[in-house]
KOLNU-971524 format. One record per residue (C-alpha): residue number from 1; residue in one letter; x, y, z. Coordinates in nm, 4 decimals, padded with zeros to 6 digits. Layout:
residues N
R/NUM/A/X/Y/Z
...
END
This chain:
residues 62
R/1/X/18.9829/-13.8869/23.3982
R/2/X/19.1194/-13.9650/23.0481
R/3/X/18.7926/-14.1327/22.9530
R/4/X/18.5940/-13.8327/23.0631
R/5/X/18.8198/-13.5998/22.8622
R/6/X/18.7706/-13.8151/22.5513
R/7/X/18.3939/-13.8243/22.6074
R/8/X/18.3784/-13.4432/22.6232
R/9/X/18.6043/-13.4093/22.3192
R/10/X/18.3864/-13.6440/22.1115
R/11/X/18.0672/-13.4720/22.2293
R/12/X/18.1985/-13.1300/22.1250
R/13/X/18.0531/-13.1780/21.7770
R/14/X/17.7007/-13.2425/21.9013
R/15/X/17.6870/-12.9676/22.1628
R/16/X/17.5096/-12.6348/22.1183
R/17/X/17.6863/-12.3490/22.2916
R/18/X/17.4672/-12.2064/22.5644
R/19/X/17.6821/-11.9424/22.7306
R/20/X/17.5914/-11.7956/23.0641
R/21/X/17.5154/-11.4210/23.0587
R/22/X/17.8698/-11.3165/23.1432
R/23/X/18.0360/-11.5616/22.8945
R/24/X/18.1109/-11.4768/22.5351
R/25/X/17.9968/-11.7195/22.2663
R/26/X/18.2620/-11.9568/22.1272
R/27/X/18.2963/-12.1264/21.7928
R/28/X/18.5218/-12.4080/21.9214
R/29/X/18.4009/-12.5246/22.2557
R/30/X/18.6281/-12.5971/22.5439
R/31/X/18.5831/-12.9087/22.7584
R/32/X/18.4297/-12.7024/23.0341
R/33/X/18.1770/-12.5424/22.7948
R/34/X/18.0912/-12.8916/22.6595
R/35/X/18.0398/-13.0161/23.0155
R/36/X/17.7883/-12.7337/23.0661
R/37/X/17.5863/-12.8422/22.7656
R/38/X/17.6256/-13.2116/22.8252
R/39/X/17.2975/-13.2391/23.0160
R/40/X/17.1038/-13.1465/22.7024
R/41/X/17.2772/-13.4279/22.5135
R/42/X/17.1888/-13.6802/22.7826
R/43/X/16.8267/-13.5598/22.7871
R/44/X/16.8027/-13.5999/22.4107
R/45/X/16.9488/-13.9545/22.4235
R/46/X/16.7160/-14.0686/22.6989
R/47/X/16.7575/-14.3812/22.9105
R/48/X/16.7327/-14.7486/22.8048
R/49/X/16.5574/-14.8353/23.1304
R/50/X/16.1830/-14.9037/23.1261
R/51/X/15.9584/-14.6898/23.3430
R/52/X/15.8609/-14.8431/23.6823
R/53/X/15.5479/-15.0534/23.6892
R/54/X/15.2649/-14.9919/23.9321
R/55/X/15.1932/-15.2951/24.1480
R/56/X/14.8678/-15.1811/24.2994
R/57/X/14.7748/-15.1156/24.6575
R/58/X/14.9078/-15.3338/24.9343
R/59/X/14.6407/-15.5293/25.1208
R/60/X/14.7522/-15.3810/25.4534
R/61/X/14.7749/-15.5524/25.7857
R/62/X/14.5400/-15.8466/25.8356
END
């Protein structure tokens, strides 16, 4: 839990506030608001994994 809190606190600078329709915009984001926007940060970073390789069709049963 402490590591998650630190991760949200450090990501606060990079987050863009995307309030839901009933939420008011905030200048300083709370950890909950950062958690809402964290998916956009992860999408921008991407993944270090390579895409899966196609291996072709199986020959089937002999």
